[in-house]
BALORO-852109 format. One line per 3 residues: number of its first residue (from 1); their letters; for each residue x, y, z of C-alpha. Coordinates in nm, 3 decimals, always signed. Example, Ala and Ser with C-alpha at 12.3 -4.5 7.8 and 13.67 -1.06 7.14 Angstrom:
BEGIN
1) AS) +1.230:-0.450:+0.780; +1.367:-0.106:+0.714
! end
This chain:
BEGIN
1) MLE) +9.363:+15.942:+6.849; +9.269:+15.998:+7.215; +9.294:+16.373:+7.162
4) LVF) +9.026:+16.350:+6.895; +8.789:+16.106:+7.063; +8.778:+16.302:+7.390
7) ETA) +8.756:+16.643:+7.222; +8.424:+16.822:+7.273; +8.168:+16.798:+6.996
10) RGL) +8.178:+17.175:+6.951; +8.557:+17.165:+6.933; +8.549:+16.892:+6.671
13) VRR) +8.301:+17.084:+6.456; +8.519:+17.396:+6.471; +8.832:+17.202:+6.377
16) MRA) +8.666:+17.015:+6.091; +8.508:+17.331:+5.953; +8.847:+17.504:+5.963
19) GEV) +9.014:+17.212:+5.790; +9.250:+17.148:+6.084; +9.141:+16.786:+6.080
22) SVR) +8.943:+16.595:+5.820; +8.610:+16.430:+5.884; +8.764:+16.102:+5.777
25) EVV) +9.034:+16.134:+6.044; +8.771:+16.201:+6.309; +8.558:+15.906:+6.202
28) EAH) +8.859:+15.676:+6.181; +8.968:+15.777:+6.531; +8.626:+15.697:+6.676
31) LAQ) +8.605:+15.365:+6.489; +8.946:+15.274:+6.629; +8.828:+15.363:+6.980
34) IER) +8.523:+15.142:+6.934; +8.748:+14.858:+6.823; +8.976:+14.910:+7.123
37) VNP) +8.726:+14.962:+7.405; +8.387:+14.829:+7.298; +8.473:+14.459:+7.351
40) RVN) +8.514:+14.537:+7.724; +8.181:+14.716:+7.769; +7.948:+14.616:+7.481
43) AVV) +7.797:+14.958:+7.419; +7.787:+14.971:+7.037; +7.600:+14.665:+6.913
46) TLC) +7.569:+14.725:+6.538; +7.846:+14.896:+6.342; +7.842:+15.043:+5.991
49) AES) +8.208:+15.142:+5.950; +8.225:+15.126:+5.571; +7.927:+15.352:+5.508
52) ALD) +8.049:+15.591:+5.780; +8.384:+15.632:+5.606; +8.208:+15.690:+5.272
55) EAD) +7.995:+15.960:+5.437; +8.308:+16.112:+5.591; +8.474:+16.140:+5.251
58) AAD) +8.160:+16.302:+5.109; +8.158:+16.551:+5.398; +8.522:+16.641:+5.334
61) RAR) +8.442:+16.703:+4.968; +8.145:+16.919:+5.066; +8.365:+17.134:+5.290
64) AAG) +8.629:+17.168:+5.020; +8.361:+17.279:+4.773; +8.236:+17.545:+5.014
67) RDL) +7.892:+17.394:+5.052; +7.669:+17.476:+5.349; +7.756:+17.261:+5.648
70) GPL) +7.515:+17.170:+5.926; +7.559:+17.238:+6.300; +7.666:+16.876:+6.360
73) FGL) +7.904:+16.871:+6.064; +8.118:+16.559:+6.061; +8.032:+16.444:+6.414
76) PVA) +8.020:+16.066:+6.459; +7.701:+15.949:+6.627; +7.545:+15.619:+6.730
79) HKD) +7.168:+15.586:+6.757; +6.982:+15.408:+7.034; +6.861:+15.068:+6.915
82) LVE) +6.501:+15.173:+6.982; +6.495:+15.424:+6.694; +6.457:+15.318:+6.334
85) TKG) +6.758:+15.363:+6.105; +6.714:+15.316:+5.731; +6.914:+15.022:+5.603
88) LRT) +7.067:+14.956:+5.947; +6.948:+14.680:+6.179; +6.713:+14.796:+6.455
91) TYG) +6.636:+14.523:+6.709; +6.472:+14.708:+7.002; +6.678:+14.465:+7.209
94) SPL) +6.429:+14.188:+7.129; +6.494:+13.844:+6.977; +6.170:+13.896:+6.785
97) MRD) +6.331:+14.185:+6.594; +6.684:+14.045:+6.572; +6.703:+14.079:+6.192
100) YVP) +6.474:+14.380:+6.135; +6.616:+14.638:+5.893; +6.385:+14.942:+5.854
103) DFD) +6.336:+15.115:+5.521; +6.303:+15.455:+5.687; +6.467:+15.676:+5.950
106) ALI) +6.291:+15.786:+6.266; +6.240:+16.163:+6.280; +6.522:+16.216:+6.531
109) VER) +6.762:+16.024:+6.304; +6.646:+16.227:+6.004; +6.730:+16.549:+6.184
112) IKA) +7.068:+16.435:+6.313; +7.172:+16.324:+5.964; +7.039:+16.643:+5.805
115) AGA) +7.249:+16.845:+6.050; +7.565:+16.680:+5.916; +7.636:+16.400:+6.165
118) ITL) +7.765:+16.061:+6.050; +7.614:+15.738:+6.175; +7.862:+15.483:+6.311
121) GKT) +7.609:+15.233:+6.444; +7.355:+15.153:+6.714; +7.380:+15.153:+7.096
124) NTP) +7.252:+14.882:+7.326; +6.924:+14.901:+7.517; +6.710:+14.668:+7.728
127) EFG) +6.433:+14.483:+7.549; +6.183:+14.741:+7.422; +6.347:+14.988:+7.661
130) AGS) +6.194:+14.822:+7.967; +6.390:+14.893:+8.283; +6.695:+15.094:+8.376
133) QTY) +6.944:+14.810:+8.334; +7.088:+14.757:+7.987; +7.084:+14.389:+7.890
136) NDV) +6.893:+14.175:+7.642; +6.896:+13.831:+7.481; +7.021:+13.967:+7.148
139) FGE) +7.343:+14.141:+7.251; +7.385:+14.073:+7.622; +7.488:+14.319:+7.894
142) TLN) +7.642:+14.663:+7.861; +7.894:+14.721:+8.141; +7.978:+15.034:+8.336
145) PWD) +8.319:+15.169:+8.226; +8.391:+15.296:+8.579; +8.354:+14.941:+8.716
148) VSR) +8.271:+14.665:+8.470; +8.108:+14.459:+8.745; +7.838:+14.728:+8.769
151) TCG) +7.541:+14.825:+8.552; +7.552:+15.131:+8.332; +7.181:+15.195:+8.392
154) GSS) +6.935:+15.231:+8.109; +6.754:+15.227:+7.893; +6.996:+15.456:+7.705
157) GGA) +7.281:+15.264:+7.867; +7.473:+15.187:+7.550; +7.467:+15.555:+7.455
160) AVA) +7.597:+15.665:+7.796; +7.883:+15.414:+7.791; +7.978:+15.498:+7.431
163) LAC) +8.004:+15.864:+7.531; +8.201:+15.801:+7.848; +8.450:+15.586:+7.656
166) GMV) +8.508:+15.830:+7.370; +8.339:+15.612:+7.108; +8.113:+15.900:+7.003
169) PIA) +8.095:+16.270:+7.102; +7.713:+16.288:+7.094; +7.432:+16.033:+7.114
172) DGS) +7.055:+16.026:+7.111; +6.840:+15.857:+7.374; +6.486:+15.838:+7.505
175) DMG) +6.330:+15.872:+7.847; +6.004:+15.761:+8.003; +6.099:+15.693:+8.363
178) GSL) +6.459:+15.814:+8.360; +6.623:+15.650:+8.059; +6.820:+15.959:+7.957
181) RNP) +6.899:+16.067:+8.313; +6.976:+15.745:+8.500; +7.248:+15.608:+8.266
184) ASF) +7.401:+15.956:+8.246; +7.426:+15.958:+8.625; +7.572:+15.607:+8.635
187) CSV) +7.834:+15.681:+8.367; +7.931:+16.043:+8.450; +7.794:+16.201:+8.132
190) VGF) +7.508:+16.440:+8.058; +7.155:+16.329:+7.977; +6.878:+16.583:+7.914
193) RPS) +6.507:+16.500:+7.925; +6.347:+16.787:+7.730; +5.992:+16.911:+7.771
196) PGR) +5.738:+16.687:+7.594; +5.716:+16.803:+7.233; +6.051:+16.985:+7.237
199) VPA) +6.194:+16.699:+7.029; +5.902:+16.572:+6.821; +5.883:+16.194:+6.800
202) YPA) +5.782:+15.994:+6.493; +5.681:+15.719:+6.458; +5.489:+15.698:+6.786
205) RAA) +5.191:+15.482:+6.876; +5.059:+15.741:+7.122; +5.138:+16.070:+6.951
208) WSP) +4.979:+16.287:+7.223; +5.150:+16.116:+7.514; +5.382:+16.339:+7.722
211) FSV) +5.551:+16.053:+7.910; +5.813:+15.919:+7.670; +6.044:+16.175:+7.510
214) QGP) +6.360:+16.169:+7.301; +6.660:+16.385:+7.378; +7.035:+16.444:+7.369
217) MAR) +7.326:+16.293:+7.556; +7.687:+16.414:+7.556; +7.995:+16.444:+7.776
220) NVG) +7.919:+16.806:+7.863; +7.618:+17.036:+7.874; +7.726:+17.254:+7.581
223) DAA) +7.748:+16.954:+7.350; +7.407:+16.828:+7.466; +7.263:+17.171:+7.384
226) LLL) +7.431:+17.159:+7.041; +7.261:+16.830:+6.963; +6.930:+16.964:+7.096
229) SAI) +6.959:+17.259:+6.857; +6.949:+17.011:+6.568; +6.671:+16.781:+6.690
232) AGP) +6.429:+17.033:+6.846; +6.167:+17.226:+6.654; +5.817:+17.178:+6.512
235) DTR) +5.703:+16.894:+6.288; +5.346:+16.823:+6.183; +5.398:+16.450:+6.240
238) SPI) +5.393:+16.522:+6.614; +5.072:+16.689:+6.738; +5.241:+16.804:+7.062
241) AIP) +5.550:+16.950:+6.894; +5.656:+17.283:+7.046; +5.659:+17.545:+6.767
244) ESG) +5.987:+17.715:+6.868; +6.294:+17.652:+6.657; +6.582:+17.459:+6.806
247) ERF) +6.839:+17.717:+6.695; +6.831:+17.901:+7.028; +6.997:+17.604:+7.198
250) GAP) +7.304:+17.644:+6.980; +7.381:+17.985:+7.130; +7.618:+18.034:+7.427
253) LER) +7.469:+17.914:+7.756; +7.629:+18.173:+7.987; +7.392:+18.338:+8.234
256) EFG) +7.411:+18.502:+8.576; +7.232:+18.327:+8.863; +7.256:+18.582:+9.141
259) GVR) +6.944:+18.563:+9.359; +6.783:+18.282:+9.158; +6.568:+18.072:+9.392
262) VAW) +6.644:+17.700:+9.391; +6.463:+17.430:+9.587; +6.700:+17.169:+9.730
265) SRD) +6.555:+16.823:+9.791; +6.762:+16.538:+9.932; +6.491:+16.273:+9.899
268) LGG) +6.186:+16.428:+9.728; +5.985:+16.417:+10.047; +6.080:+16.082:+10.194
271) LPV) +6.206:+15.849:+9.919; +6.476:+15.607:+10.036; +6.813:+15.727:+9.902
274) DPR) +7.150:+15.558:+9.944; +7.361:+15.784:+10.169; +7.651:+15.768:+9.921
277) VTD) +7.428:+15.947:+9.670; +7.311:+16.201:+9.926; +7.668:+16.273:+10.036
280) AID) +7.788:+16.333:+9.680; +7.505:+16.575:+9.607; +7.525:+16.755:+9.942
283) AQR) +7.894:+16.814:+9.873; +7.792:+17.031:+9.576; +7.541:+17.249:+9.759
286) GTF) +7.808:+17.513:+9.797; +7.862:+17.513:+9.420; +7.509:+17.635:+9.358
289) EAL) +7.553:+17.894:+9.632; +7.880:+18.006:+9.472; +7.683:+18.070:+9.153
292) GCT) +7.466:+18.311:+9.351; +7.161:+18.086:+9.385; +6.940:+18.120:+9.692
295) LAD) +6.875:+17.767:+9.817; +6.582:+17.646:+10.026; +6.518:+17.292:+10.149
298) AEP) +6.186:+17.215:+9.986; +6.003:+17.001:+9.733; +5.652:+16.993:+9.584
301) DFA) +5.383:+16.756:+9.707; +5.420:+16.450:+9.483; +5.115:+16.265:+9.617
304) DAD) +4.972:+16.025:+9.353; +5.281:+16.053:+9.127; +5.369:+15.686:+9.174
307) EIF) +5.025:+15.554:+9.089; +4.987:+15.793:+8.794; +5.317:+15.697:+8.638
310) KAW) +5.274:+15.323:+8.681; +4.926:+15.326:+8.532; +5.015:+15.530:+8.224
313) RAW) +5.336:+15.330:+8.175; +5.138:+15.006:+8.187; +4.882:+15.145:+7.945
316) SFE) +5.158:+15.243:+7.702; +5.312:+14.896:+7.718; +4.978:+14.732:+7.643
319) LGF) +4.923:+14.972:+7.356; +5.268:+14.916:+7.211; +5.325:+14.546:+7.275
322) GDT) +4.991:+14.383:+7.352; +4.973:+14.217:+7.009; +5.332:+14.097:+7.052
325) LDA) +5.240:+13.934:+7.383; +4.949:+13.750:+7.223; +5.164:+13.623:+6.936
328) SRD) +5.500:+13.559:+7.104; +5.466:+13.549:+7.481; +5.746:+13.295:+7.520
331) QLK) +5.996:+13.533:+7.356; +5.935:+13.833:+7.585; +6.116:+13.894:+7.913
334) DTV) +5.914:+13.872:+8.231; +5.913:+14.244:+8.313; +5.770:+14.332:+7.970
337) IWN) +5.499:+14.070:+8.013; +5.418:+14.206:+8.360; +5.388:+14.563:+8.232
340) IEQ) +5.157:+14.460:+7.947; +4.936:+14.257:+8.178; +4.917:+14.546:+8.425
343) GRK) +4.796:+14.762:+8.139; +4.521:+14.514:+8.055; +4.387:+14.537:+8.408
346) LSG) +4.325:+14.910:+8.379; +3.975:+15.045:+8.321; +3.866:+15.365:+8.152
349) PEL) +3.722:+15.516:+8.471; +4.043:+15.432:+8.658; +4.257:+15.613:+8.401
352) GRL) +4.012:+15.901:+8.413; +4.048:+15.936:+8.791; +4.426:+15.925:+8.759
355) ERR) +4.415:+16.192:+8.490; +4.229:+16.421:+8.733; +4.499:+16.352:+8.992
358) RTD) +4.770:+16.423:+8.735; +4.607:+16.758:+8.666; +4.600:+16.836:+9.039
361) LYH) +4.967:+16.735:+9.067; +5.060:+16.956:+8.773; +4.906:+17.261:+8.940
364) RVR) +5.065:+17.187:+9.278; +5.405:+17.167:+9.110; +5.334:+17.473:+8.893
367) EFM) +5.255:+17.681:+9.201; +5.567:+17.549:+9.376; +5.783:+17.639:+9.077
370) QEH) +5.647:+17.994:+9.081; +5.831:+18.027:+9.411; +6.143:+17.839:+9.298
373) EFL) +6.287:+17.867:+8.947; +6.465:+17.531:+8.976; +6.444:+17.210:+9.175
376) VLP) +6.768:+17.021:+9.250; +6.760:+16.658:+9.366; +6.926:+16.319:+9.313
379) VSQ) +6.898:+16.160:+8.969; +6.909:+15.806:+9.101; +6.834:+15.681:+9.450
382) VPP) +7.129:+15.440:+9.434; +7.477:+15.436:+9.279; +7.553:+15.185:+9.003
385) FPV) +7.469:+14.837:+9.135; +7.607:+14.495:+9.031; +7.520:+14.409:+8.672
388) SER) +7.418:+14.062:+8.789; +7.125:+14.220:+8.979; +6.854:+14.290:+8.725
391) WVR) +6.694:+14.554:+8.946; +6.732:+14.704:+9.291; +6.549:+14.501:+9.556
394) QIG) +6.585:+14.734:+9.854; +6.722:+15.075:+9.949; +6.810:+15.143:+10.312
397) GVE) +6.599:+14.851:+10.428; +6.296:+14.960:+10.222; +6.181:+14.680:+9.989
400) MQT) +6.115:+14.767:+9.626; +5.787:+14.612:+9.511; +5.849:+14.631:+9.135
403) YID) +6.146:+14.650:+8.899; +6.104:+15.026:+8.859; +6.038:+15.137:+9.218
406) WMK) +6.400:+15.239:+9.270; +6.364:+15.501:+8.996; +6.102:+15.723:+9.161
409) SCY) +6.340:+16.019:+9.185; +6.333:+16.020:+8.805; +5.982:+15.913:+8.716
412) FIT) +5.810:+16.145:+8.963; +5.963:+16.426:+8.755; +5.840:+16.260:+8.436
415) VTG) +5.481:+16.293:+8.559; +5.518:+16.671:+8.592; +5.621:+16.720:+8.228
418) LPA) +5.904:+16.952:+8.335; +6.246:+16.954:+8.166; +6.522:+16.783:+8.366
421) ISV) +6.890:+16.711:+8.323; +7.147:+16.480:+8.480; +7.491:+16.638:+8.525
424) PCG) +7.796:+16.470:+8.683; +7.842:+16.593:+9.041; +8.087:+16.352:+9.202
427) FTP) +8.176:+15.997:+9.294; +8.110:+15.755:+9.578; +8.401:+15.641:+9.799
430) EGL) +8.424:+15.338:+9.566; +8.473:+15.562:+9.264; +8.123:+15.518:+9.118
433) PVG) +7.965:+15.818:+8.942; +7.678:+16.019:+9.087; +7.471:+16.274:+8.895
436) VQI) +7.265:+16.565:+9.017; +6.923:+16.633:+8.865; +6.820:+16.989:+8.779
439) VGR) +6.452:+17.047:+8.701; +6.315:+17.366:+8.549; +5.983:+17.541:+8.502
442) HQD) +5.730:+17.449:+8.235; +5.906:+17.441:+7.895; +6.210:+17.628:+8.030
445) DLG) +6.453:+17.388:+7.866; +6.702:+17.668:+7.804; +6.706:+17.769:+8.170
448) VLQ) +6.784:+17.412:+8.277; +7.071:+17.392:+8.030; +7.206:+17.729:+8.145
451) LAH) +7.210:+17.635:+8.515; +7.358:+17.293:+8.435; +7.629:+17.458:+8.226
454) AFE) +7.712:+17.704:+8.504; +7.722:+17.424:+8.762; +7.942:+17.208:+8.541
457) AVA) +8.195:+17.488:+8.498; +8.241:+17.533:+8.875; +8.185:+17.180:+9.008
460) GCA) +8.498:+17.038:+8.847; +8.353:+16.692:+8.785; +8.396:+16.687:+8.407
463) GRR) +8.695:+16.558:+8.218; +8.774:+16.239:+8.408; +8.802:+15.930:+8.192
466) PPV) +8.673:+15.593:+8.311; +8.929:+15.327:+8.406; +8.834:+15.102:+8.114
469) CES) +8.974:+15.368:+7.878; +9.304:+15.396:+8.060; +9.395:+15.027:+8.045
472) G) +9.500:+14.809:+7.755
! end
């Protein structure tokens, strides 16, 4: 069983296509792993085992009949509990939606199913995805499999833990301020924030917004690219959808990096960063040099990024949940209420001024990236912290003013609209995972995946299993 659940997604697809192992066997192995490990970490919160086995049998019959099989053929998947799944409970981590069962699939779920994957269930998330700590009043806390006293991050925390523990080989997630990247860093898996529009989102209340995106997570870069190949591509339901097909991401990721210019930033120009994170990332500087990259200590000018992100995040919360606040204030957690109320304080002229500053920031970063093809920096400013702490209060003596301030190394990148990935790069002395963030040029999603793949192959950080999987 362990051989199957920790096999790569690409390896599983090859073996199932060849008939070396049946889809039912693969699904049964992953369901057994969920039964064995999930009670210790609480990553998968809604399970649909019976329908998954029925789908597995149908997939085996399709292969036997010689029918066309999708790129994700037979792969078990669990969907983040923020995306709608037809006939399967979708709670958004909120008591208000505890019993909601949609009658449709979100676009990303549509595409994953159409590509041949089999839904096992839903993964945990904070209420309405607010904050990078996965807990809610419906399902409780999701724990870090490397140390169950620590947080797994969020908001795609359930997905990251399910991957790390071999419960699924691929998972979807979403990211506004770091929700694909932060939990990947905390759990030693891969989380890729694509360019806005690369993975079209529907339904979406703000269809033109470039801040929140959906994307792939996996245990290695190649598998993340495989999932991206199935979920990327144009769709008229998203007005910002990039017209390129996703098929290119299914091709081999090998590339030479001799002479490629990379900017190396330890703190993005002065952000407080825990030295354990800095040490883990600095230890891999030689890996990028071994790939042939030319490194320079530099970063763009991120002036105004903090104010821009917080304002547009607050506006999006008011847009999405303002009516919910008016109707059910007593059933929302305090951070969601705060974000909505911050959004209500914004004026049109204020957002207009910030949009001018965002345009200026975009061009400063664009010009910087003309000189450097990639930017490398920490994913998270801290390692995984105690799950009992709902958010980080201080870093290196610097007080955090809000529940998201400790995530600036992620959400500053969000403001730029550039593609970014979290790849495992090491561990703290306590054995807690640390990820490195690789940022690419405008819409160069493929380049980011290629450098991440090359780094992963040399860094030697992949393949370790968390302690929770080795016990019991």
